[in-house]
N, C-alpha and C positions, 0 to 999 in steps of 0.2 A: 504494500500500500504506500503510495507516494505522499509525502508530507512536505509542508513548506516551513523552512527554518529561517528565522531572522537571527543573524550572527552579529553580536556586538562585542568587540570589534576585531577584525581579522589580523591579529598579530601573527607571530610565527606559529604558536600553538593553535590559535583559533583558525587560521587559514588552513592548516593541515587537517584539523578536525572537520572543518567545513568541506574540504575537498573529499574526504572520505564519504560524507553524506551525499555530496553531489555525484560522486562516482556510482552510488547505489540508486541514482535516479531521483533523489529528493531535490526540491527547489531550494536554493540557498540565497537569501536576500542579505544585503548589507547596506549600511547607510554611509555614503561617502562624505557627508557634511563635516567639514573640519578635519578630515583625515589627511595624512601625509601622502606624498607621491609613492613612497615605498608600500604603504598599505593599499593604495589603489592598484599598484602593480600586482601585489599578491592576490587581491580579490579578482582582478581581471584574469590573471593567469589560472585561477582555480575555477573560473566559469560562474562566479557569483553574479547575481542580478542586482544592480543598484536600485535603491528606493529611499524615499524620505522616511524619517523615523515613524511618523504616524502610519504611513502605508505599510511599512515593515511590520509594525505591531499588529495591525488589523488583518493583514494577509497571512500571518504566520500561525501555524499550529503550536510551534515551540519557539520561544525567544531564548537564545543561548548567550549568556554574558561571559565572555572570556577576555578580560582586560587587565591592566596592571591593578593590583589590589587597592592602591590609593584612589583609583577612579571608580571603584565598585558602587559606592553610594550615589555618586552623581549620575552614573549610568542608569541606575535603578530609578532615581528621581526623574530623569529625563523620560524614561518609559512611563512612569506613573503619571506624568503630566498629560499623556495622550491615551491612557489606557482605558478610559471609560467605555464600556461595552465590548471590549476585546475579550476573546476566549482563549488566548494562547496560554501555554504553561511557561512560566519564567524559570529558567535553569540558571541559578547563581553558582557559577563554576570557578570563581576566583578564590585566591588564597586569603580568605578573611577569617577572622575569629568567629566563634559561634555567637558571641554577643552582637557583632556587626551583622552576621547572617540574620539574626532575629530582627534587627532594625530594618534591614532591607525587605524582609517579608512583610513587616508592618507598613512600610512605605508603599508597597505594591498592592496591599489588600484592597479589594477581594480577589485580585488576580492570583491564581494558584502558583505556588513557588516550590521548587525542588532545590534542596541543598545538594551541591555536587562538588567534587574535587577530582582533579586529574593528577594521577601519580605516574610519572614516567616521561619519556621524551615524546615529542610530536610524532604522530603516526606516519612516518615516512621511512623508506628504505627498510621495510620489514619490522620496524619497531611497533610494539603493541601496548600503548599505555592503558592503564585501568581508569575508568570513570566510576568513582564511588558515588552512590546516590542515597539520599535520605529524604523522606517526605511521605505524603499520602500514597497508599499503594496504587491507586488508580493512576496517579500521575507518574510515579516511578516506573510502573509497568509500561507506560507509553514511551518513556525514554529508553528503556531497555529494548523495546521493539524497534524504535527509531534507529538504534545503532547496530541492530542485528545484521550480520554479514559484513561489517566493517572491521578495520584493524583496531578499533577502539573497543576494548572489552568493558563490560559493565558488571557492577556488583551492588546490590541493594543492601543497605545497612539498617533498614528499619524505617519507622515513621518519625523519629525524633529529629526535627530540624536542628542542625548544628553538628550532628554526628559525623557527617562527611567532612565538614570544615575542621572539626577537632582532629580527625585522623590525619588530614593533610598537614596541618600545622605541627602536630606531634612528630610526624615523620620529618618535616622540614627542619624542626628544631634540632634534630640529630644530624640528618644528612647534609644540610647546607652549612651548619656550624662546623661540622667535621671537616668539610672541604676547606673552610677558612683556617681552621686549626692546623690542618695538614700543611697548608702554605706557610704558616708561621713556624711550625716545627721544622719543616725542611729548610726554610730560610736560615734558621738559627744553626742547624747542623752544617749546612753548606758554607756558612760564614767561617766555620772552623775547620773546613776541609773534610768533614766526616759525613757528607750527605749520602754517599753510596753505602756506607756502613749502616746508616739509619734505615735506608730502604731495605737492606738485607735483613735487619731485625724485623721490620714491618711485614716483610714477605713471608715470614714464618707463620703468620696468622692467616687463616682462610675464612674465618667466621666473624660475623659482625658482633661487636660488643652489645648492640641493641637487643639481640635475642637472648643475651645471657642475663635474664632478670634475676636469677638466683644469686648473682654477684652483687646486687644492690645492697643487701644487708652487710656483706663483707666490706663494701666501700664505706658504709656508714661507720663500721667499727674501726676502720683504718684511717678515718678522716683526720684524726688528731695528728698523725704524722705525714699524711699526704699533703695537707694544707701547707705546712712549711716548705715541703719539697717543691710544690708548685710556686710558692713565693720565690724560691731560688731560680726556678725556670723563668719567672717574670723578669728577674734581673738579667738573665742570659739574653732573652730576646730584646730587652731594652738596650743592652750594651751593644748589640749589632744593628741598632736602628730600626727594629721592628716594633709594631704596636704590642703592648703588654696587657691591654685591657681584658682580653679573654682569660689570661692567666689569673689576674686579680679577681675577676668575676668567679672563676672556678674555685679559688681559695676562699672567697667569701661564702660560696655555696657550701663548701666542705665544712666551714666553721659552724654551720647549723647542726652538724653531727658531732661536734666536739665532746658532748656529754655521752656519746655512745661507745666510748672506749671500754673494752672488756665486758660488753653486754651481749646477750643472745637475742637477736632480733629476727622477725620474719619480714617479708617484703612490705606488708601493710604497716608494720610498726616503723620500719625505716623511712617510708614515705611520709608517715605522720610526723616524724621528727624533722624531716626536711621541710615540711610546710610551716613549722613553728618559727615565729620571728625570733631573732637572737635575744637571749635573756628572758624569753617567755617561760612561764612555769611549765614544768613537765606534767 
């Protein structure tokens, strides 16, 4: 069954996702007002049809918002200003917090909204990102059907708006910060001529720390000595002209576990301790 999708706005991810839908025979609309020459080139190359925003909203079965996170509310507000009488499902697929997701849904009411999050690279060259969905079952089922047969996989997380956004940002907090930390760590080692040795140590691990949740209590009980060690690492990276903010932030985070030395904790208890403000009563 052919659907009409309004795409807001076709950046590198949005254009690739829209191209997948267009290739399956769906009509993809986009609004060229105020968009750059590069965006116009992507949209034209993918076969998208230009339309004014009001026309896009009223012609679409689904309005898909894929834009920089900072623009998510304004994009939704622009749609809300012309939405009266429209029947499209609004898919909020930007990397926004659950709180912002809730505000966007309120702004667009009574337009149905699906909370969505893309994890993975744009669907080109054989890459198959996952589109996580949360919202009313009737709407998420339609989005699953829309992407059937494309390189964009879908998974429904339930009806709780914010679940997809929370999953995206929880993963982002590890994945993207890890990339930044890797740059700082390698830069510090390279400055002392031991970059290759650092990579050799790192290559011995093939498993992500993120899946080792059983290590969280161990981290808590070792925080009293890990904190000072990371403080020394902060001095190292600062000495070679690299930013030490991540190191100081990590040390401050570990300080919340200072009272956990020589204790037996499970994961829940370790996380409860991590949530406590410094000097708060246990």
